[in-house]
N, C-alpha and C positions, 0 to 999 in steps of 0.2 A: 178620575182623580186620585184614586188608589194608586193607579200605574204610575201617573205622574210623580205622586209622592215618592214611590219605592224607586223608582228608577234615576230620580234626581238624588235622593239620599244614598242610594248606591253608587253613583257616578260620584258623588263627593268624598266617598270613602276610597275610590279608585285614584282619585287625582293626585294625593299626597304620595302614594305609592309609585306613580307613572314619573312623579319629579325626582324621585330618587333611583329611576331605573328599574322597578320592580314591576314586573307584569303581573297582572292578575286575570282572574275570570271573568267573561264577560256575563253579566248576571241576566240580561234580556236580551231576546233578538227580536223586537219589533212584533212582539203579540198580538197587539190589536190591527197592525197593518199588513201582517204576513201570513198569518193562522189560516190554514186551508181545512182544518178540523180540530175537532176536540183535542185528539191526540196530538196533533201537531202543536196545537197551544200547549197542553199541560208537559208534553213529552219534550219539546224541542225549542219552545220560546218563551214560557213563564217561568220566572224565579228559578234560573238554572242552577244556582248554587244548592237551593233545597231539594230540586230535583235530583241532582247526582248524589245526595245524601241519601234520600230516600231510596234511590235506585240500588246504591252499595247494601244499604242496611236491610232493605224489605225485598224488593225485586229479584236481584240476581242471585243470593241463596235460595230463592225457591222457584226460579225459572228452570232450572235444571232438572226440577220434579216432574216436568211435562207440561202440558197445555193447561191443567188446573194449578200447578204451580205459578205458572204466569197470572192467573186470575188471582191467586190468593194473595201473592206478593203486591199487585196493583192495589187489590183493597186494601191490605195493611199498610199501604203507605196513603192512599186517601182515608183511612180512618186516622192515622197518627196525625196527618195534616189538620183532619177536620177537630179533634181534639185540641191540638194547639190553637186553633184559630177560636174555637169556642171559648177558650180559655182567655184568650186575648182580647176578645169582644166583651168578655164579663169585667175584664179589668178596666177597660177604657170607659166602661158605661157605670163603673163602681163610683160612690156607692147608689146613685141615681140610676137604678135598673128599670125605670119605666120604661124605656125605649128597646130594651134589651127583650128579645125573645128566646128563651132557653130550648136549646135543640136546633134551632132554625139554620145555623151555620153548619152543624154536623148533617143536618139534610142537605144543604147545597153540597157537600162535597160525597157524600153518598151519590148524590143526583148524579154529578159529575164522573164517579165511576161507572155507574149504570149507562152512562151514555159512551162513556168511552170503549167499555165492552161491548155495548150494541154495535159501535161503530166498527170495532175490530172484527166483529162477527159479520156485520154486514158487506166490510170490504171484500169477502171471496165470494160475494154473490153477485149476478148480473146488475141489481141495483147499486151495489158498490160500485162496479166498475164505472156505470152511468154517472154516478156522482163525481167520481175521480174524474170524467171527462168534462166536467162543466168548467168554464172561464175560471181562472184562479181569482180574479177580482170577487165573481159572485160567491165562489167557496168562502173567500175571506169576510165578504160582508155577511152571509150567512152565518158562518161561525161565530164571528164577533157579536152578531146580534142575538145568536143563541145561548152563548155563555154567560154575557154581562146580565146581572138579574137587576 
């Protein structure tokens, strides 16, 4: 539901620009149909406008600091996204916050960071090589089922 709403809204913003000849950035690259891993989902397919902002602001400045810098940059990007989404969910549910659980959104994004960091570490092992060799449709199905809460 959220993906359909976001994709439609972003497409509707692109249409007027295209009508006057202005090319805009693609916001999504079929994340639910083509993602083969959590890192592929967050880094190459989901909300690419925000991804580019987070990459420029947090990841790239710290990535040159070595492997630890990449981890810190990635963590900061997920933390900032978590804070934004936590605030957004609070405002959407205001003033009746009976369905809102404070901190749950932050936990989701921190779990996503742990998943992505674990996936990066696993990619350098025999298990990671085996998983990368699985058929793409199976990787996509597993990724989609794993990432959607």
